[in-house]
KEKE-3310 file (N, C-alpha, C; in steps of 0.2 Angstrom, whole numbers, plus 5000, padded with zeros to 4 digits):
npx = (5004:5010:5017:5009:5004:5000:4995:4995:5010:5016:5028:5029:5023:5027:5024:5024:5032:5024:5011:5009:5009:4999:4988:4990:4986:4971:4967:4969:4963:4951:4955:4966:4971:4976:4989:4995:4995:5004:5015:5017:5020:5033:5040:5041:5047:5060:5065:5076:5085:5080:5074:5064:5055:5050:5041:5032:5027:5019:5011:5003:4994:4985:4968:4957:4944:4934:4935:4936:4931:4929:4935:4938:4931:4934:4937:4925)
npy = (4994:5006:5009:5013:5026:5043:5040:5046:5048:5038:5033:5042:5053:5059:5062:5076:5082:5092:5089:5076:5080:5088:5079:5070:5078:5080:5067:5063:5071:5070:5061:5066:5079:5096:5099:5086:5081:5090:5087:5074:5075:5083:5073:5063:5071:5072:5058:5052:5057:5055:5042:5029:5026:5037:5042:5031:5032:5044:5040:5030:5039:5043:5044:5030:5032:5043:5059:5072:5087:5087:5096:5094:5086:5072:5056:5055)
npz = (5000:5003:4993:4983:4972:4975:4989:5004:5012:5006:4995:4983:4989:5001:5019:5028:5043:5050:5045:5050:5063:5064:5061:5071:5082:5079:5079:5092:5101:5108:5117:5125:5135:5129:5135:5138:5125:5119:5127:5122:5110:5110:5116:5107:5096:5103:5104:5101:5110:5122:5136:5131:5140:5145:5134:5135:5148:5146:5136:5144:5150:5142:5138:5138:5133:5123:5130:5130:5122:5104:5090:5077:5064:5061:5052:5040)
capx = (5000:5014:5020:5004:5006:4995:4994:4999:5015:5019:5035:5028:5020:5030:5020:5028:5031:5019:5005:5009:5008:4991:4983:4990:4982:4964:4965:4970:4960:4945:4958:4971:4971:4981:4996:4997:4997:5011:5021:5018:5024:5039:5044:5042:5053:5067:5065:5084:5089:5076:5073:5058:5050:5047:5035:5027:5023:5015:5005:4999:4990:4980:4961:4955:4937:4933:4931:4937:4927:4933:4934:4938:4926:4938:4935:4917)
capy = (4999:5012:5010:5017:5033:5047:5039:5051:5044:5034:5036:5048:5058:5058:5066:5081:5082:5096:5085:5072:5082:5091:5072:5068:5082:5079:5059:5061:5077:5068:5057:5068:5087:5100:5098:5080:5081:5094:5083:5067:5078:5084:5067:5061:5074:5070:5052:5050:5060:5053:5036:5027:5026:5044:5041:5026:5035:5049:5036:5027:5044:5044:5041:5025:5033:5050:5063:5079:5089:5086:5101:5092:5081:5067:5054:5055)
capz = (5000:5003:4986:4978:4970:4979:4995:5009:5017:5001:4991:4979:4993:5008:5023:5032:5050:5051:5043:5055:5070:5064:5061:5079:5086:5078:5082:5099:5104:5112:5122:5129:5134:5125:5139:5137:5118:5119:5130:5119:5103:5112:5118:5100:5093:5106:5106:5101:5116:5129:5135:5127:5145:5145:5130:5137:5154:5143:5133:5148:5152:5137:5140:5133:5129:5123:5136:5129:5116:5098:5086:5070:5063:5060:5046:5039)
cpx = (5005:5017:5016:5005:4999:4993:4999:5004:5018:5026:5034:5025:5022:5026:5025:5027:5025:5012:5004:5007:5000:4987:4984:4985:4973:4962:4965:4966:4955:4948:4963:4970:4977:4988:4998:4999:5003:5016:5022:5022:5031:5043:5045:5048:5060:5068:5072:5087:5086:5075:5065:5052:5047:5041:5030:5023:5018:5009:5000:4994:4985:4974:4959:4948:4938:4931:4932:4934:4932:4931:4934:4934:4928:4936:4928:4916)
cpy = (5006:5014:5014:5023:5037:5045:5043:5047:5040:5037:5041:5054:5058:5063:5070:5080:5086:5093:5080:5074:5086:5084:5070:5072:5081:5071:5060:5067:5074:5063:5059:5076:5090:5099:5091:5078:5085:5090:5076:5070:5079:5077:5063:5064:5073:5064:5049:5052:5058:5046:5035:5027:5032:5044:5036:5028:5040:5045:5033:5033:5046:5040:5034:5026:5040:5053:5070:5081:5089:5092:5100:5086:5074:5064:5053:5048)
cpz = (5000:4997:4980:4977:4973:4986:5000:5013:5012:4998:4987:4983:5000:5014:5028:5039:5053:5050:5048:5061:5069:5064:5069:5083:5086:5080:5090:5104:5109:5118:5126:5128:5131:5129:5137:5129:5116:5121:5126:5113:5105:5114:5112:5096:5096:5108:5105:5107:5123:5129:5133:5133:5146:5140:5132:5143:5150:5140:5137:5151:5148:5139:5135:5130:5129:5128:5135:5123:5109:5094:5079:5070:5062:5053:5045:5035)
residu = (MET:LYS:GLU:GLN:LEU:GLY:TRP:GLU:GLY:GLY:LEU:ALA:ASN:PRO:MET:SER:TRP:ASP:ARG:THR:VAL:GLU:LYS:PHE:HIS:TRP:LEU:SER:GLU:PRO:PHE:ALA:ASP:ASP:ASP:LEU:GLN:SER:ARG:LEU:ILE:GLU:ALA:VAL:GLN:GLN:LEU:ASP:ALA:ARG:PRO:ILE:SER:ASP:LEU:MET:ASP:LEU:LEU:ALA:GLN:VAL:ARG:PRO:ALA:ALA:VAL:PHE:PRO:ALA:THR:HIS:PRO:GLY:ILE:GLN)
# end
């Protein structure tokens, strides 16, 4: 699937970091507050310099059910 032309993230259409962060925000919005989202993004950006346990600790704080309001309609 990654080799299909036109697929976002595929060889012909690589996904930018900004686009990845944007998608993360709207996908995670109902499950993590703004502070947790920011800390997760920071941990991923610094993954080479930080222990993976930092990221795992943050991921453990993500809610299993949507509890925060979503401003993006998501995939329809």
